[in-house]
N, C-alpha and C positions, 0 to 999 in steps of 0.2 A: 616117755609117756606118749601114747597115741594122740595125734592131733586131728582136728576136724576141720574140714574145708567145706564151706557152705556156698551153694548157688545163691543168687540174690533174688531175682525176679521169679515169682511163682513159688518161692521157698520161704523167704523172710518177708518179702513185700508182695502185696496182692496187685501185681501188674495187670493181670488179665481183666479184672473187674474195672480197673481204671481205664484201660484201653477200650473196652466194650462200651462203657458209659460215654466216654469222650467221642468215639466215632459215631454213635447214634445222635448225639447232640450236634456234632459238626455236620453230619450228613443231612440232618434236617435243615440246618442253616443254608446248606448248599442246594437244597431242593432235590436231593438224591432219594432213590427208593430205599426205605429203611428195612425192607424185607431181607432178612439174613445179612444185614450189613456188617454186623460184628464178626460173623463167621467169614465173610468174604475178605474183610480187612485182616483178620488173623491169618488166613491162608496166604494172602499176598505178603504180609509182613514176614511170615516164616520163610517163604520162598526167596524173597530179596535179601532178608537178613542172612540167610545161608550164603548167598553170593558175597555179601560183605565179609563174612567170616573167612572166606578164602581169598579176600582182597581182589575179587573180580571187579567189584565196584566199591566206591567210597561209602562212608557212613552217611554223608549227605545224599549220595546217589541212591542208596536204597530207600531213603525217605521219598525222594522224588518219584521213583518207580512205583512205590506203593500208592502215591496220590494219582498217578497216571492210570494205574489199574482201576482205582476206585471210581474215578470220574469218567473213565472210558474214552479218553481223547488225548491227543498229543498236547503237551504243554512245554513251554520253555522252562529252563531251570529256575528262572526268577519267578515265573508263574506258579510252578510247583512248590517252591519254597514259601511263597506268600500264602498259598492255600494250606500247606502243612502247618503253618504257624497257628491256624485256627484250631486244629486238632491238638497240637502240642500244649497249648495253653490249658485246654480242658483236661488233657491227660495228666499233666503235672499236678494240677489241683486235685486230682482224684487218687493220688498215691496214698496208700495206707498200709500199715503193718498188719500182718496176720495176728490174731489175738494171742497166739502162743509163742510169738517170736521172742519177746523180751524175757519171758519166764525161762525159756530154753537157754538163751544166751547167758542169763545170770546164773543159772544152775551150773552150767559148764564152766563159766569163769570162776565161780566160787570153788569149784573142784580143781582149779589149776590147769584145766585142759587148754593147750594152745589152739587158737581159733584163727581161721582165715576165710576170705571170700575169693571165689573164682567165678567171675561173671562174664558172660558174652555180651559186652556192652561197651559203649564209649565212656572213657574214664570221667570226663566232665559230667555227663548226665548221671552216671552211676554214683559218683561221689555226692551229687546233689541229693540223691535219695538217702544215702548213708547219713549225710549231715542233717537232712530234714528231720530224721528220727533219732539223731544223737547216738548212732550205732558205732562210730569209729572206735570208741574206747574199748569195745569188746574184742577187737581184732588185732592180731599181731601182723597181719599182712592182708592187703587188698589188691588183687590182681585182676585187671580188666583186659579183655581181648584186644582192645584198641592199642595196648602196649606191646602186642605180640604179632608175629608173622601170621598166625592163624589162631582162631578161637576153638572152643570145644566143638566137636569131639576129637580134634587133632592132638596127638600126644604132647606136643610142645606146650600146650596150654596147661596141662596137669603138671608136667615136670617143672615148668616155670613157677607155678604156685607152690609146689613142694619145696623148691629151692628157696623161695621167699620166706617160707615158714622155718627154714633151717632143719628140715626133716628128711628122712628117707621115704620113698614112695610107699613101702610096705607098712610104714608107721602112720599113714594118713588115711582117713576115711572121708570120702566125698559124699555130701548129702545134698540131694536136689530133687526136683520134680520131673526131670526129663530122663526117661529110660535111656535114650541114645546119648545125650550130652553129659549127664551127671552120673550114670551108672556104667553103661557099656564102655564109654570112652575112658572112664576112670579105671575100670578093671583092666582094660587093654594096656593102660599105661603103668600097671603095677600097683595101683592103689586099691583099697577096699572101698565099698560103696553101700549106701542106704538110699533107697528110693522113697521119696515122700509123695504118697498117692492120696491126696486129700479127697478125691472124688471116688475112689475105689474102682478105677478104670483098668488096673493091671492085675493079672493073676499069673505069677511066675514063681514057682517054688525055688528057683535058683537065685532069686534076688531077695535080699533082706528088705522088707517093705514096712513102712509105717503110714498111718493115716493122719497123724498130727505130730508136731514137734515135741509135745509132752512125752511121747513114747520113745524119744531118741536115745536116752541114756540106757533104757532097757534093751533096745535094739543093738546098740553098739556093744553091749555085754556079750551078745552072740558072736561078735567079731573080736572078742577078747580085748576090749578097751582097757 
C-alpha cells in the first residue's frame, strides 16, 4: 500500500500565523518598527534556517542570527538568546492545528494507510508540537532534519524518511506546502508528491496540487494510491 509522508509546519500545523503574531508582539515590546516586521522576520528565518539545514550553523546559531538581523545590531550569543526567548514564548503559545488536519489523518488512518512526518526542524521542538496536539498516534515514523546530515530538499532527508516507514521511494507520497522542499526535492528523490497550496499561490500543471487536506484522498487517487 502507498504510504503518505507529511510535512509538519505549514501543512498540519499553522506555524506561519503563530510566528507572525509572535514577532509583532515581541517587536512592540522591544520598541522596533512594526512596519513589515512579520515579512522581514520570515525572510531572515528562511535565509538562516537554510544555512542550518546544510549545517553551516547550528540550530541555536540560526536563532541568534535572526535576532541580530531584526534588531539591526551586533549582539553576544547570550544577549541574542535572551531576546529570542521573548519571541519563543509567544510563538509556542500560538501554535495551532489547521482545521482539516485531524479529519485528514483520521480518514487515512481508518483506511490503513501508513503515515509519517518529515520535517525540517529540531526534534525537541517538533515533538513538542506533535505532543501538544496528540498527533503521535497517527504516525508510523517521525523524521526530523536535526537527526540527519542535511534537511529537505537534500535527498538524504527523503530516503531516511522512506526507510523509517519501511517503504520504497516509489511507494511514498510526500505532502507539504513547499514547492521546493516538499515537492521538487521529493520528486528528485524518487517519491511522488502533492503540493498543499492553501493560498492559491502556485499554478503548475506538472504538480498535483490541493488547497485543503480534505482533498488529499482524491488527489492521491491521481497518483494511484
